[in-house]
LUMMI-257402 format. One line per field, with one value per residue (C-alpha): residue number from 0; y, x, z; residue in three letters. Coordinates in steps of 0.25 Angstrom, whole numbers, plus 2048, in hexadecimal, padded with zeros to 3 digits. Layout:
N
voza [NUM; ...]
y [Y; ...]
x [X; ...]
z [Z; ...]
lumba [ala; ...]
This chain:
527
voza [0; 1; 2; 3; 4; 5; 6; 7; 8; 9; 10; 11; 12; 13; 14; 15; 16; 17; 18; 19; 20; 21; 22; 23; 24; 25; 26; 27; 28; 29; 30; 31; 32; 33; 34; 35; 36; 37; 38; 39; 40; 41; 42; 43; 44; 45; 46; 47; 48; 49; 50; 51; 52; 53; 54; 55; 56; 57; 58; 59; 60; 61; 62; 63; 64; 65; 66; 67; 68; 69; 70; 71; 72; 73; 74; 75; 76; 77; 78; 79; 80; 81; 82; 83; 84; 85; 86; 87; 88; 89; 90; 91; 92; 93; 94; 95; 96; 97; 98; 99; 100; 101; 102; 103; 104; 105; 106; 107; 108; 109; 110; 111; 112; 113; 114; 115; 116; 117; 118; 119; 120; 121; 122; 123; 124; 125; 126; 127; 128; 129; 130; 131; 132; 133; 134; 135; 136; 137; 138; 139; 140; 141; 142; 143; 144; 145; 146; 147; 148; 149; 150; 151; 152; 153; 154; 155; 156; 157; 158; 159; 160; 161; 162; 163; 164; 165; 166; 167; 168; 169; 170; 171; 172; 173; 174; 175; 176; 177; 178; 179; 180; 181; 182; 183; 184; 185; 186; 187; 188; 189; 190; 191; 192; 193; 194; 195; 196; 197; 198; 199; 200; 201; 202; 203; 204; 205; 206; 207; 208; 209; 210; 211; 212; 213; 214; 215; 216; 217; 218; 219; 220; 221; 222; 223; 224; 225; 226; 227; 228; 229; 230; 231; 232; 233; 234; 235; 236; 237; 238; 239; 240; 241; 242; 243; 244; 245; 246; 247; 248; 249; 250; 251; 252; 253; 254; 255; 256; 257; 258; 259; 260; 261; 262; 263; 264; 265; 266; 267; 268; 269; 270; 271; 272; 273; 274; 275; 276; 277; 278; 279; 280; 281; 282; 283; 284; 285; 286; 287; 288; 289; 290; 291; 292; 293; 294; 295; 296; 297; 298; 299; 300; 301; 302; 303; 304; 305; 306; 307; 308; 309; 310; 311; 312; 313; 314; 315; 316; 317; 318; 319; 320; 321; 322; 323; 324; 325; 326; 327; 328; 329; 330; 331; 332; 333; 334; 335; 336; 337; 338; 339; 340; 341; 342; 343; 344; 345; 346; 347; 348; 349; 350; 351; 352; 353; 354; 355; 356; 357; 358; 359; 360; 361; 362; 363; 364; 365; 366; 367; 368; 369; 370; 371; 372; 373; 374; 375; 376; 377; 378; 379; 380; 381; 382; 383; 384; 385; 386; 387; 388; 389; 390; 391; 392; 393; 394; 395; 396; 397; 398; 399; 400; 401; 402; 403; 404; 405; 406; 407; 408; 409; 410; 411; 412; 413; 414; 415; 416; 417; 418; 419; 420; 421; 422; 423; 424; 425; 426; 427; 428; 429; 430; 431; 432; 433; 434; 435; 436; 437; 438; 439; 440; 441; 442; 443; 444; 445; 446; 447; 448; 449; 450; 451; 452; 453; 454; 455; 456; 457; 458; 459; 460; 461; 462; 463; 464; 465; 466; 467; 468; 469; 470; 471; 472; 473; 474; 475; 476; 477; 478; 479; 480; 481; 482; 483; 484; 485; 486; 487; 488; 489; 490; 491; 492; 493; 494; 495; 496; 497; 498; 499; 500; 501; 502; 503; 504; 505; 506; 507; 508; 509; 510; 511; 512; 513; 514; 515; 516; 517; 518; 519; 520; 521; 522; 523; 524; 525; 526]
y [6F3; 6F5; 6F7; 704; 6FF; 6F6; 6FD; 700; 6FA; 70B; 70F; 701; 6F7; 6EE; 6EF; 6FC; 700; 70D; 714; 711; 714; 723; 725; 720; 729; 735; 733; 734; 73F; 746; 741; 749; 756; 753; 751; 75B; 767; 763; 764; 771; 775; 770; 778; 784; 782; 77F; 78C; 795; 790; 788; 78E; 79B; 7A3; 7A1; 7A9; 7B5; 7C1; 7C5; 7D3; 7CC; 7C4; 7D0; 7D6; 7CB; 7CA; 7D9; 7D6; 7CD; 7D7; 7E1; 7D8; 7D3; 7D3; 7DA; 7CD; 7C6; 7BE; 7C9; 7C4; 7B4; 7B5; 7BD; 7B4; 7A7; 7AE; 7B0; 7A2; 79A; 79C; 7A0; 7A9; 7B0; 7B2; 7B9; 7C0; 7C5; 7C8; 7D2; 7D9; 7E2; 7E8; 7DA; 7DE; 7EC; 7E9; 7E7; 7E4; 7E8; 7DC; 7D4; 7CD; 7D9; 7CE; 7CE; 7DB; 7DE; 7D2; 7DC; 7E9; 7E1; 7DA; 7E8; 7EE; 7FC; 7FA; 803; 7FF; 7FD; 7FC; 7F6; 7F2; 7F3; 7E4; 7E3; 7DC; 7DD; 7DE; 7EB; 7F5; 7F1; 7EE; 7FC; 803; 7FB; 7FC; 80B; 80D; 80B; 819; 81B; 80F; 80F; 80F; 80C; 80E; 807; 806; 803; 806; 810; 812; 822; 81F; 81A; 824; 82E; 827; 827; 835; 83B; 835; 835; 829; 82C; 822; 820; 820; 81B; 81E; 817; 81A; 815; 81C; 813; 81D; 82D; 834; 838; 843; 83F; 84E; 849; 851; 859; 84E; 842; 83A; 83F; 833; 830; 82E; 825; 82B; 824; 829; 823; 828; 835; 842; 848; 857; 85B; 865; 865; 862; 856; 84C; 850; 843; 83E; 837; 830; 835; 82E; 832; 829; 82D; 826; 82C; 82C; 834; 843; 84A; 857; 853; 852; 85C; 864; 863; 872; 86C; 85E; 866; 86E; 85F; 85B; 869; 863; 856; 859; 84D; 843; 83B; 832; 83A; 833; 838; 831; 839; 842; 84E; 857; 858; 865; 871; 87B; 879; 874; 87B; 884; 880; 876; 86E; 869; 85B; 859; 84A; 845; 838; 833; 83A; 835; 83B; 833; 83B; 83B; 84B; 84D; 85C; 855; 84C; 85A; 85D; 856; 864; 86B; 860; 863; 857; 858; 847; 842; 835; 82F; 836; 82E; 835; 82F; 835; 82D; 835; 83B; 848; 851; 857; 865; 862; 857; 85D; 86B; 85F; 854; 861; 866; 858; 855; 864; 860; 854; 853; 851; 847; 843; 835; 830; 828; 828; 81E; 823; 81C; 820; 818; 81A; 815; 814; 819; 823; 827; 82B; 828; 82E; 828; 82D; 826; 830; 82A; 81E; 81C; 80B; 804; 7FF; 80C; 805; 7FD; 809; 812; 820; 82D; 831; 82C; 833; 82C; 835; 831; 838; 83D; 833; 83D; 83A; 848; 848; 83A; 843; 84D; 843; 83A; 846; 852; 847; 84B; 84B; 83E; 839; 82C; 82D; 826; 819; 819; 80F; 80C; 803; 7F5; 7FC; 806; 802; 810; 80F; 81C; 81F; 821; 82E; 82B; 826; 835; 83A; 82E; 82F; 83D; 83A; 82F; 839; 844; 837; 839; 835; 828; 81C; 810; 80B; 7FF; 7FA; 7EC; 7EB; 7EC; 7F2; 7FE; 7FC; 7FF; 80A; 811; 810; 812; 821; 822; 831; 839; 82C; 82A; 826; 82B; 829; 81A; 810; 804; 7FD; 7F4; 7EA; 7E0; 7D3; 7D8; 7D3; 7D1; 7C4; 7CB; 7D5; 7D1; 7CF; 7DC; 7E5; 7DF; 7E3; 7F1; 7F2; 7ED; 7F7; 802; 800; 7FF; 80D; 814; 80B; 812; 81F; 82A; 825; 81F; 812; 808; 800; 7F7; 7ED; 7E6; 7DC; 7D4; 7C8; 7BE; 7B8; 7B5; 7BC; 7C1; 7B7; 7B7; 7BA; 7C5; 7CC; 7CB; 7D6; 7E0; 7DB; 7E7; 7F2; 7EF; 7E8; 7DE; 7DA; 7D0; 7CD; 7C3; 7C9; 7D9; 7E1; 7E5; 7F5; 7F0; 7F7; 7EF; 7F6]
x [7A8; 79C; 79D; 799; 78F; 787; 77D; 780; 777; 776; 76E; 766; 75F; 75A; 75A; 754; 74E; 754; 746; 74B; 759; 756; 74C; 758; 761; 758; 755; 765; 766; 75B; 761; 76F; 769; 760; 76F; 775; 76A; 76D; 77C; 77A; 770; 779; 785; 77C; 778; 788; 78C; 780; 77E; 78B; 797; 79C; 79E; 790; 78C; 792; 787; 784; 78A; 797; 798; 795; 7A1; 7AA; 7A5; 7A8; 7B7; 7B8; 7B2; 7BD; 7C8; 7C7; 7D4; 7D3; 7D7; 7CF; 7C5; 7C4; 7B6; 7B8; 7BA; 7AF; 7A6; 7A9; 7A6; 798; 796; 799; 78B; 77D; 77E; 78C; 786; 77A; 781; 78B; 781; 77A; 786; 787; 794; 79C; 799; 79D; 7AD; 7AE; 7BD; 7BD; 7C6; 7B9; 7B2; 7A6; 79C; 7A1; 7A1; 794; 790; 795; 78F; 782; 786; 78A; 77E; 77C; 789; 795; 79F; 7AF; 7B6; 7C3; 7CF; 7D4; 7DB; 7DE; 7D3; 7C9; 7C0; 7C5; 7C0; 7B2; 7B0; 7B4; 7AC; 7A1; 7A2; 7A6; 795; 793; 79A; 791; 792; 7A1; 7A8; 7B3; 7BE; 7CB; 7D0; 7DF; 7E1; 7D6; 7D3; 7D0; 7C1; 7C1; 7C5; 7BF; 7B1; 7B2; 7B9; 7B0; 7A4; 7A6; 7A1; 798; 79B; 7A9; 7B4; 7C0; 7C5; 7D2; 7D7; 7E5; 7E7; 7F3; 7F1; 7F3; 7F0; 7E2; 7DB; 7D2; 7C9; 7BD; 7B0; 7AA; 7A1; 7A5; 7AB; 7A2; 7A6; 7B5; 7BF; 7CA; 7D2; 7DD; 7E3; 7EF; 7F2; 7E7; 7E8; 7E0; 7DD; 7CF; 7CF; 7C1; 7BB; 7B5; 7BB; 7BB; 7B7; 7C5; 7CD; 7D8; 7E0; 7EA; 7F2; 7FB; 802; 80D; 81B; 81B; 80E; 80E; 80B; 809; 7FA; 7F9; 7F7; 803; 804; 7FD; 7F0; 7F1; 7F0; 7E4; 7DE; 7E1; 7DA; 7CC; 7CE; 7CD; 7C8; 7D6; 7DC; 7E7; 7ED; 7F8; 7FE; 808; 80F; 803; 808; 80E; 81B; 81F; 823; 828; 827; 81B; 80E; 80D; 7FF; 7F8; 7EE; 7E7; 7E1; 7DB; 7D7; 7E5; 7EB; 7F4; 7FD; 805; 80D; 817; 81E; 82C; 82D; 831; 82A; 81E; 81E; 81F; 811; 80E; 812; 805; 7FB; 7F6; 7F0; 7EF; 7EA; 7F5; 7FC; 802; 80B; 814; 81D; 826; 82E; 831; 83A; 847; 849; 855; 858; 856; 847; 845; 84A; 840; 835; 839; 83B; 82C; 826; 82D; 82A; 819; 81A; 816; 81C; 818; 818; 820; 825; 82C; 834; 83C; 848; 84C; 857; 85A; 866; 86A; 865; 859; 85A; 84F; 84A; 83E; 838; 82D; 826; 81E; 815; 810; 81A; 822; 824; 82F; 826; 825; 822; 817; 80E; 810; 818; 810; 81A; 823; 82B; 835; 83E; 848; 854; 85F; 868; 870; 868; 866; 857; 858; 85F; 855; 849; 851; 857; 84B; 842; 838; 83C; 834; 833; 83B; 848; 847; 84B; 852; 851; 85C; 859; 864; 868; 871; 87F; 887; 897; 89E; 8A3; 894; 88C; 881; 88B; 88C; 87F; 87B; 882; 87F; 871; 873; 87A; 870; 863; 868; 85B; 85A; 85C; 859; 85D; 859; 85D; 85D; 86C; 879; 880; 876; 878; 887; 884; 87B; 885; 892; 896; 89B; 8A1; 897; 88D; 882; 875; 87B; 86D; 86D; 86B; 864; 864; 85B; 860; 858; 85D; 863; 872; 87E; 883; 88F; 892; 88C; 898; 89F; 891; 890; 89E; 89E; 890; 896; 8A1; 89A; 890; 89E; 8A2; 893; 896; 8A2; 89D; 894; 885; 885; 885; 87A; 873; 86B; 86B; 85E; 85F; 854; 85C; 850; 85B; 865; 86E; 878; 87C; 880; 890; 88B; 885; 891; 897; 88D; 88E; 892; 88F; 880; 874; 870; 860; 85F; 850; 84A; 83D; 83C; 833; 827; 82B; 839; 839; 83D; 845]
z [7E0; 7D8; 7CA; 7C3; 7BC; 7C8; 7CE; 7DE; 7EA; 7EC; 7E1; 7DF; 7E7; 7DB; 7CB; 7C5; 7B9; 7B1; 7B7; 7C5; 7C3; 7BC; 7C8; 7D2; 7CC; 7CB; 7DB; 7DC; 7D7; 7DE; 7EB; 7E6; 7E4; 7F2; 7F8; 7F1; 7F6; 803; 803; 7FD; 807; 813; 80C; 80C; 81B; 81D; 817; 81B; 82A; 82E; 828; 832; 826; 824; 82F; 82A; 829; 81A; 81D; 820; 816; 80D; 813; 810; 802; 801; 806; 7FB; 7F0; 7F6; 7F7; 7E9; 7DF; 7D1; 7CA; 7BF; 7C8; 7D4; 7D8; 7DA; 7E9; 7EA; 7E2; 7E6; 7F5; 7F1; 7EB; 7F9; 7FE; 7FB; 808; 803; 7F4; 7F9; 803; 7F8; 7EE; 7F8; 7FA; 7EF; 7F4; 7F2; 7E3; 7E2; 7E1; 7D2; 7CD; 7BE; 7BC; 7BC; 7B1; 7AC; 7B1; 7BF; 7BF; 7BA; 7C4; 7CF; 7CB; 7CB; 7D8; 7E0; 7DC; 7E1; 7EC; 7E8; 7DF; 7DF; 7D1; 7D5; 7CD; 7BE; 7BA; 7AB; 7A3; 798; 7A2; 7A9; 7A2; 79E; 7AD; 7B3; 7A9; 7AC; 7BC; 7B8; 7B4; 7C3; 7C7; 7D0; 7D9; 7DB; 7E7; 7E3; 7D6; 7D5; 7C7; 7C3; 7B5; 7B5; 7A5; 7A1; 79D; 7AB; 7B3; 7AD; 7AE; 7BD; 7BF; 7B6; 7BB; 7C8; 7D3; 7DE; 7E7; 7E5; 7F1; 7ED; 7DD; 7D9; 7CB; 7C5; 7B7; 7AF; 7A4; 7A0; 7AD; 7AF; 7B7; 7C2; 7C4; 7C9; 7C9; 7D4; 7D8; 7D2; 7DE; 7EA; 7F4; 7EF; 7FC; 7F3; 7E7; 7E0; 7D3; 7CC; 7BE; 7C0; 7C3; 7CF; 7C9; 7D1; 7DB; 7DA; 7E9; 7E3; 7EC; 7FB; 7FE; 7FB; 806; 7FE; 7F1; 7EC; 7DD; 7D7; 7C9; 7C2; 7C1; 7B3; 7B0; 7AA; 7B7; 7B1; 7B2; 7C0; 7CB; 7D1; 7E0; 7E3; 7D8; 7E1; 7EF; 7E9; 7E6; 7F4; 7F9; 7F4; 7FA; 809; 80E; 80A; 812; 809; 7FF; 7F6; 7EA; 7E1; 7D6; 7D4; 7D2; 7C6; 7C6; 7D1; 7CB; 7D4; 7E5; 7EC; 7ED; 7F8; 7FB; 804; 807; 814; 815; 821; 820; 81A; 81F; 814; 80B; 801; 7F7; 7EB; 7E1; 7D9; 7DD; 7ED; 7ED; 7EA; 7F7; 7FD; 7F9; 807; 80E; 807; 80C; 81A; 820; 82F; 832; 826; 82D; 821; 818; 80C; 803; 7F8; 7EF; 7E1; 7DC; 7DE; 7E8; 7E9; 7F7; 7F2; 7F0; 7F9; 806; 807; 803; 80F; 819; 814; 817; 823; 82A; 825; 82C; 83B; 849; 850; 85F; 85B; 84D; 848; 83B; 831; 826; 819; 811; 804; 7FD; 7F1; 7E2; 7E8; 7F4; 7FC; 80A; 811; 81D; 827; 831; 83C; 847; 855; 851; 85F; 85D; 855; 84A; 844; 835; 83A; 834; 828; 82D; 82C; 824; 818; 80E; 804; 7FB; 7F1; 7EE; 7E3; 7E9; 7F1; 7FE; 7FF; 7FE; 807; 811; 811; 814; 820; 827; 826; 82B; 836; 844; 84B; 859; 857; 850; 841; 83B; 82F; 825; 81C; 80F; 80D; 7FF; 802; 7FE; 800; 801; 805; 7F8; 7F3; 7F0; 7FB; 805; 80B; 80A; 810; 81C; 81D; 81E; 828; 831; 833; 836; 845; 84A; 844; 84F; 847; 837; 830; 825; 81C; 817; 81F; 814; 818; 826; 823; 81B; 825; 82F; 827; 82D; 83B; 83B; 83B; 83E; 835; 83C; 84B; 852; 84C; 859; 850; 843; 83D; 832; 828; 822; 815; 816; 80C; 80E; 807; 80F; 81D; 824; 820; 821; 82F; 832; 82E; 834; 843; 840; 83E; 84C; 852; 84D; 852; 85F; 861; 85F; 868; 868; 85B; 85C; 857; 862; 85B; 84E; 84B; 841; 838; 836; 831; 827; 831; 82A; 835; 83D; 84B; 849; 83E; 84B; 853; 84C; 855; 862; 86D; 85F; 85F; 864; 85A; 858; 84F; 849; 841; 83A; 836; 83F; 83A; 839; 831; 826; 818; 80C]
lumba [met; ala; arg; arg; asp; gln; pro; thr; arg; leu; cys; phe; ser; asn; leu; leu; asn; lys; glu; gln; val; asp; met; lys; ile; gln; ser; leu; arg; leu; gln; ile; val; gln; ile; asn; asp; glu; ile; arg; ser; leu; glu; glu; tyr; lys; asn; asn; arg; cys; leu; pro; val; ser; lys; leu; pro; pro; glu; val; leu; ser; thr; ile; phe; glu; ser; ile; ala; ile; thr; ile; glu; asp; asp; leu; glu; pro; tyr; ser; asp; leu; leu; ser; ala; thr; gln; val; cys; arg; leu; trp; arg; arg; val; ala; leu; asp; ser; pro; arg; ile; trp; ser; phe; ile; tyr; cys; ser; ala; thr; pro; cys; leu; val; asp; leu; phe; leu; glu; arg; ser; lys; ala; ala; pro; leu; his; leu; leu; gly; ser; ser; pro; gly; asp; asn; val; pro; val; asn; val; leu; asn; ile; leu; asn; his; leu; his; arg; leu; lys; glu; ile; asn; leu; glu; gly; cys; glu; ala; asp; trp; ser; ser; arg; ile; ile; ser; gln; gly; ala; pro; gln; leu; glu; ser; leu; ser; leu; ser; asn; tyr; gly; glu; ile; ala; arg; phe; his; pro; ser; ala; asp; gly; phe; pro; val; leu; gln; his; leu; glu; leu; ser; gly; phe; val; tyr; thr; ser; thr; val; ala; ser; leu; thr; thr; leu; arg; ser; leu; thr; ile; thr; ala; glu; gly; ser; val; asp; lys; ser; gln; phe; pro; ser; cys; ser; glu; phe; leu; ala; ile; leu; ala; cys; leu; pro; asn; leu; ser; glu; leu; ser; leu; ala; arg; ala; phe; ala; arg; leu; glu; gly; pro; leu; pro; leu; ser; ser; val; arg; leu; thr; his; leu; thr; arg; leu; ser; ile; trp; asp; ala; asp; ile; arg; ile; leu; gly; met; met; val; cys; ile; thr; ala; pro; gln; leu; asn; thr; ile; asp; leu; his; his; ser; gly; lys; ala; ser; ala; glu; ile; ala; thr; pro; val; val; ala; ala; ile; phe; glu; lys; leu; pro; thr; phe; ala; thr; ser; arg; ser; ala; leu; thr; leu; gly; val; gly; gly; ser; ser; phe; ala; arg; val; glu; leu; trp; asp; asp; cys; val; thr; ser; gly; thr; ala; lys; arg; ala; pro; phe; phe; glu; met; val; ile; tyr; gly; thr; gly; asp; leu; arg; thr; glu; glu; ser; val; leu; thr; leu; phe; pro; ser; thr; thr; tyr; pro; pro; thr; leu; his; phe; pro; pro; ser; ile; gln; ile; ala; ser; asp; his; ala; gln; tyr; ala; pro; leu; arg; arg; ile; leu; arg; gln; leu; thr; arg; val; thr; glu; val; arg; thr; ser; gly; leu; thr; ala; leu; thr; asn; leu; leu; asp; asp; thr; his; pro; ile; ser; leu; pro; ser; leu; lys; gln; ile; val; leu; glu; thr; asp; tyr; ser; ser; met; asp; lys; gln; lys; leu; leu; ala; lys; phe; ala; glu; gln; leu; lys; val; arg; lys; gly; leu; his; asp; val; ala; ile; glu; thr; phe; val; ile; phe; asp; ala; ser; lys; gln; leu; ala; pro; ala; asp; leu; lys; leu; phe; glu; gly; leu; val; lys; val; ser; lys; arg; gln; thr; lys; arg; arg; asp; gln; arg; ile; phe]
């Protein structure tokens, strides 16, 4: 091996002086530059001509870049992926710089320099103001972007400060189509001017009061209003006032209201409103009477109703409201229903209704109607919900959560039995616990669930009481088999962990057909 200070034959054929050495070095450096230029040219040719991705038309590349911009997460470096994509090659960069829409999605958590860069590169494209992550840059960026209100197409601000919302509402935005504001401070009013938002289609307000009865948002398609449970409700509209507001929004297709009303004094208003385009309605409130506002809305195209009661409702108040709601529901040629009864520390009843559903995969799609109501603990409210439920073409399925543990001397034992005896059309029960299962059947004269033919059990067995509970269940099956026309025919077990051994299943020989499955069906409810 040659020593490091010994000239190599590659560089020298004979002894050279200093000037010749310098010239040789310069020549080699020039060759290196030329070789690097050739390499860059070849790489550019490969990127622009040879790779499949380089054959994408500019409009396709622009669409891809735009999808990256839309799906950016509002973190500390929200634009890293987008900026990296624009630096792959000259073609990609040229396409990106020639596509203003790519730069129109502006996150206020970015640095002020990036915000200014995006404002510049977006040119005259409509802007999207998104997110509000904590940080020193956010207030400066938001105010900077609000200087371009005339260009904004979408605003989505969490933790919206008072001066931001006041500026947006007072000045308006002629191109704004979607507005979402979350206010975590004092309740603020959203009272738009007559011509402030001429094309607004989607409005979502959290911590705001909508009070305008002026026909200024006739283009609105969806409205979502949410308030925290602890806020002062005196500023919120009453049900009758809100019905007047809805009358000014004739094109609504989606309406979601969560704790959005003042406390109800007296009965529901007798007035009503017709929303011919409404397809989705959601009402959440601690006062069950406000859920009854659904009956004041006439919507011939309604296909999804979600009613959720989050307080405690006595049977005296709940029963007429539930009856009025059920009476309002349409009658379908074919329909299925599912009932859920929760008993214990937090008792509740849920009713779900599917229209035009003739297969067993009911829960593969959202129900047409869903209502959840919490009672006071005596199960009388839950009884009215489950026993007054609208008639359906196919027998309902009962879901029984596994946490139910009621002894015969428990205060809820008698009302539970009364409810189960009235559910005379239930043919299938689904539960996740052996204790709940035996509680269901712990009543033989008169019989609970007299139409029950199939039980579906998931794996949630108590190893300590398993043998005792299985023996009790087998005895209950035997008793029902001996009675007239109330025998249970099928016992479906989802036993992925194989907690039930063959010896356990022998208890049911001659009593019921056992079907053991290793995975849950896609439509299986998880409690």
